[in-house]
C-alpha positions in Angstrom: 0.0 0.0 0.0 2.8 2.5 0.8 4.5 4.3 -2.0 7.8 5.9 -0.8 8.3 9.2 -2.5 11.4 10.3 -0.6 13.7 10.3 -3.6 11.5 12.5 -5.7 9.1 14.5 -3.4 11.9 14.8 -0.8 14.0 16.6 -3.4 11.5 19.4 -3.3 12.1 20.1 0.4 13.1 23.8 0.8 16.8 24.3 0.8 17.5 20.7 0.2 18.9 18.4 -2.5 20.4 14.9 -2.7 23.4 13.8 -4.7 23.4 10.7 -6.9 25.2 8.6 -4.3 22.9 9.7 -1.5 19.9 8.8 -3.6 21.2 5.4 -4.4 22.1 4.7 -0.7 18.6 5.8 0.4 17.0 3.6 -2.2 19.0 0.7 -0.9 18.1 1.3 2.7 14.4 2.0 2.0 14.2 -1.2 0.0 15.9 -3.2 2.8 13.1 -2.1 5.1 10.6 -3.9 2.9 9.2 -1.1 0.9 8.1 -2.5 -2.4 6.9 0.6 -4.3 8.8 3.8 -4.9 8.7 6.9 -7.0 12.4 7.7 -7.4 13.0 10.6 -9.8 11.9 13.2 -12.4 14.0 12.3 -15.4 13.1 15.3 -17.6 14.4 17.7 -14.9 18.0 16.8 -15.3 20.3 14.0 -16.6 21.2 13.1 -13.0 17.5 12.3 -12.4 17.4 10.1 -15.5 20.5 8.2 -14.4 19.3 7.6 -10.8 16.0 6.2 -12.1 17.8 4.0 -14.6 20.2 2.6 -12.0 17.6 2.0 -9.4 15.5 0.2 -12.0 18.6 -1.9 -13.1 19.3 -2.9 -9.4 15.6 -3.8 -8.9 15.5 -2.3 -5.4 11.7 -2.2 -5.5 9.0 -4.4 -7.0 7.5 -1.4 -8.6 9.7 1.6 -9.5 8.3 4.8 -10.9 9.7 8.0 -12.4 7.5 11.1 -12.8 6.9 13.4 -15.7 4.5 15.6 -17.5 1.8 14.3 -19.8 3.9 15.0 -22.9 5.4 12.4 -25.2 9.0 13.5 -24.6 8.7 12.9 -20.8 6.9 9.6 -21.4 9.7 8.3 -23.7 12.4 9.5 -21.3 10.8 7.7 -18.3 10.3 4.6 -20.5 14.0 4.6 -21.4 15.0 4.5 -17.7 13.2 1.1 -17.3 11.0 2.5 -14.6 7.2 2.5 -14.6 5.5 5.6 -15.8 4.0 8.2 -13.4 2.5 11.3 -15.0 0.9 14.5 -13.6 -1.6 16.7 -15.4 -0.5 20.3 -15.9 -1.7 22.8 -13.3 -3.2 24.8 -16.2 -4.8 22.6 -18.9 -5.0 24.0 -22.4 -5.8 20.9 -24.5 -7.2 17.9 -22.7 -7.5 15.9 -26.0 -3.7 16.0 -26.5 -3.2 15.0 -22.9 -5.5 12.0 -23.4 -3.7 10.9 -26.5 -0.3 11.1 -24.7 -1.7 9.1 -21.8 -3.1 6.5 -24.2 0.4 6.3 -25.8 2.0 5.7 -22.4 -0.4 2.8 -21.9 1.0 1.0 -25.0 4.5 0.8 -23.6 4.1 -2.3 -21.4 4.7 -0.4 -18.2 2.5 0.3 -15.2 1.0 3.8 -15.8 -0.3 6.1 -13.1 -1.7 9.6 -13.7 -2.1 12.3 -11.1 -5.1 14.6 -11.3 -3.5 17.4 -9.1 -5.3 20.0 -6.9 -8.3 17.9 -6.0 -9.5 20.5 -3.6 -10.2 22.8 -6.6 -12.6 20.5 -8.3 -16.1 19.2 -7.8 -16.2 15.5 -7.0 -18.1 14.8 -10.2 -15.2 16.3 -12.3 -12.7 14.1 -10.4 -14.9 10.9 -11.0 -15.3 11.8 -14.7 -11.5 11.9 -15.0 -11.1 8.6 -13.1 -13.6 7.0 -15.5 -11.7 8.4 -18.5 -8.4 7.0 -17.1 -10.0 3.6 -16.7 -11.2 3.8 -20.3 -7.7 4.6 -21.5 -6.3 1.5 -19.5 -4.4 3.6 -17.0 -3.5 1.4 -14.0 -3.5 3.9 -11.1 -5.1 7.3 -10.6 -3.3 9.5 -8.1 -5.4 12.0 -6.3 -3.1 14.6 -4.8 -4.1 17.3 -2.3 -1.4 19.4 -3.9 -1.9 22.5 -1.9 -2.6 20.7 1.4 -6.1 22.2 1.8 -8.2 19.1 2.0 -9.8 17.9 5.3 -10.4 14.2 6.2 -14.2 14.2 5.6 -13.8 15.6 2.1 -11.0 13.2 1.4 -13.1 10.3 2.5 -15.9 11.2 0.1 -13.6 11.5 -2.9 -11.7 8.3 -2.2 -14.8 6.3 -1.4 -16.4 7.3 -4.7 -13.2 6.9 -6.8 -12.4 3.5 -5.4 -15.7 2.1 -6.7 -14.6 2.7 -10.3 -13.7 -0.6 -11.9 -10.4 -1.1 -13.7 -8.2 1.4 -11.8 -6.5 1.7 -8.5 -6.5 4.9 -6.4 -3.5 6.5 -4.8 -3.6 9.4 -2.3 -0.9 12.0 -2.0 -1.5 14.4 0.9 0.4 17.6 1.5 0.9 18.9 5.0 0.6 22.7 4.7 -2.1 22.7 7.4 -0.8 19.7 9.4 -3.5 17.3 8.0 -1.3 15.0 5.8 -1.6 12.1 8.3 -5.3 12.6 9.0 -6.0 12.8 5.3 -3.9 9.7 4.6 -5.6 7.7 7.2 -9.0 8.8 5.9 -7.9 7.7 2.4 -6.7 4.3 3.7 -10.0 3.7 5.5 -12.0 4.9 2.5 -10.5 2.3 0.1 -7.3 3.9 -1.3 -4.9 1.3 -2.7 -1.7 3.3 -2.2 -0.6 6.2 0.1 2.4 8.4 -0.8 4.9 9.1 2.0 8.4 10.4 2.6 11.1 10.1 5.3 10.4 12.8 7.9 7.4 13.8 5.8 9.8 15.8 3.5 8.6 17.5 0.4 7.4 20.7 -1.3 6.7 23.4 1.2 5.8 21.4 4.4 6.0 18.0 2.7 3.6 15.1 2.8 2.7 12.2 5.1 5.6 10.7 7.1 6.7 7.2 6.1 7.4 5.6 9.4 4.2 7.0 11.0 2.1 5.6 8.2 4.0 2.2 8.5 3.3 2.1 12.2 -0.4 2.8 11.5 -0.6 0.1 8.8 1.2 -2.4 11.0 -1.0 -1.8 14.0 -4.1 -2.2 12.0 -2.9 -5.4 10.2 -3.0 -3.7 6.8 0.6 -4.1 5.8 3.1 -6.1 7.8 6.0 -6.4 5.4 7.8 -3.2 6.3 10.1 -3.4 9.2 10.2 -0.2 11.4 13.6 -1.0 12.9 15.0 -1.2 9.4 13.2 2.0 8.4 15.1 3.7 11.2 18.3 3.0 9.4 17.1 5.0 6.4 15.8 7.8 8.8 19.2 7.9 10.5 21.0 8.3 7.2 18.6 11.0 6.0 18.9 12.8 9.4 22.7 13.0 9.0 22.2 14.5 5.5 19.8 17.1 6.8 21.9 18.1 9.7 25.0 18.4 7.4 23.2 20.4 4.7 20.6 22.4 6.5 21.0 22.0 10.2 18.4 21.1 12.9 16.4 24.2 12.0 14.9 22.2 9.1 12.6 20.4 11.6 11.1 23.6 13.0 11.0 25.3 9.6 9.1 22.3 8.3 6.4 22.5 10.9 3.0 23.3 9.3 1.7 26.9 9.9 4.5 27.9 12.2 7.5 27.0 10.0 9.1 29.0 7.3 8.8 26.3 4.7 5.1 27.0 4.1 5.9 29.7 1.6 8.9 28.2 -0.2 8.6 26.4 -3.5 11.1 24.2 -5.3 9.3 22.6 -8.3 9.5 24.6 -11.5 6.0 23.4 -12.4 4.6 25.1 -9.4 6.2 28.4 -10.1 5.1 28.3 -13.7 1.5 28.6 -12.6 1.5 31.5 -10.2 -2.3 31.6 -10.1 -2.2 28.3 -8.3 1.0 28.7 -6.2 1.5 32.4 -5.5 4.4 32.4 -3.0 7.7 34.0 -4.3 10.2 32.4 -2.0 12.2 29.7 -3.9 14.5 26.8 -3.3 16.7 26.0 -6.2 18.0 22.5 -7.2 17.7 20.3 -10.3 13.9 20.7 -10.2 14.0 24.4 -10.9 12.6 25.9 -14.0 13.0 28.9 -16.3 10.3 31.0 -14.7 11.7 30.5 -11.3 15.2 31.6 -12.3 13.8 34.6 -14.2 11.9 35.7 -11.1 14.9 35.3 -8.9 17.0 37.4 -11.3 14.3 40.1 -11.5 13.9 40.2 -7.8 17.6 40.9 -7.4 17.8 43.4 -10.2 20.1 41.2 -12.2 20.2 41.9 -16.0 19.9 38.8 -18.2 19.6 37.9 -21.8 16.3 36.2 -22.5 17.9 34.1 -25.2 20.4 32.8 -22.7 18.1 31.7 -19.9 18.2 28.1 -21.0 22.0 28.0 -20.6 21.7 29.7 -17.2 19.2 27.1 -16.0 21.3 24.3 -17.3 24.4 25.5 -15.5 22.4 25.9 -12.2 21.0 22.4 -12.5 24.5 21.0 -13.3 26.0 22.7 -10.3 23.3 21.6 -7.9 23.5 18.0 -9.1 27.3 18.0 -8.8 27.2 19.4 -5.3 24.1 17.6 -4.2 22.9 20.8 -2.7 20.3 23.5 -3.2 22.0 26.7 -4.4 21.9 30.0 -2.6 20.9 33.2 -4.5 24.5 34.4 -4.5 25.5 31.3 -6.6 22.6 31.8 -9.0 23.6 35.4 -9.5 27.2 34.4 -10.1 26.2 31.7 -12.6 24.0 34.1 -14.4 26.8 36.7 -14.6 29.3 34.1 -15.9 26.8 32.9 -18.5 26.1 36.3 -20.1 
């Protein structure tokens, strides 16, 4: 039932990044604990993400390995080339649903498990969500992910959506609950009791802004209720200890207070370029920069710091920023971004 998303969602934690070697070791430790399903990378973000997905797939650390991308053919082909199963998310702003359906249909011909995320379920009427789920079943999608992307759902609303969606034949349902208001665990438990097949979690609940549901807490709940007994909590602690050491070294213990819902500073910080690209959905302008950054985020940072740039050269600036972050395994401070932009003019 548990889908560990530490290696992908965890990369979106404010001020954080993982190196290739750290990702590989975390994958090994998480798999040793008995986790069988994991979303490990976003290959279209950077070549390092492609490589880690390919190498984890080659080592078969998990029974089901997924990599994430957009509902465009280039991302689908890239994921397929890693050997991982295909996880896709709808854009936050949809221009042409027919093209999206065609690309999803194409993904379903590649012989992989295909899951598709609806995103922002709090912004839609339940009938719209169910219509999408039925369409996915029609296209032979295996799993529909229903993310509370902005962390605004409450358990009763989550229950209604999951109960209704889980009755649709031919698809499985996955819940992905963000913790902006401290309800990720409550919403995850509501989803479990309402018939969800999978729950996304991360070590320490890491992720975009305040992250998502915490892995070891969900494992404890599943074990105590006899739902899933294959994951060993003592072994999970090894992965937690490894991640703890990384966090302390790269950010310090302030990460844990910053990541507290409502109180902490992480609430207003974004990492994923896809979030910044749609400001009407995600309006905060505090950014964390690693390989998941995008053009719009870098442009905003340069503008906010009164840095001149050549519009035609933004692609090269973004590439150098991503390369540097991947090489160091760290999120980059604004001073480094400004220096890279200056050197790339």
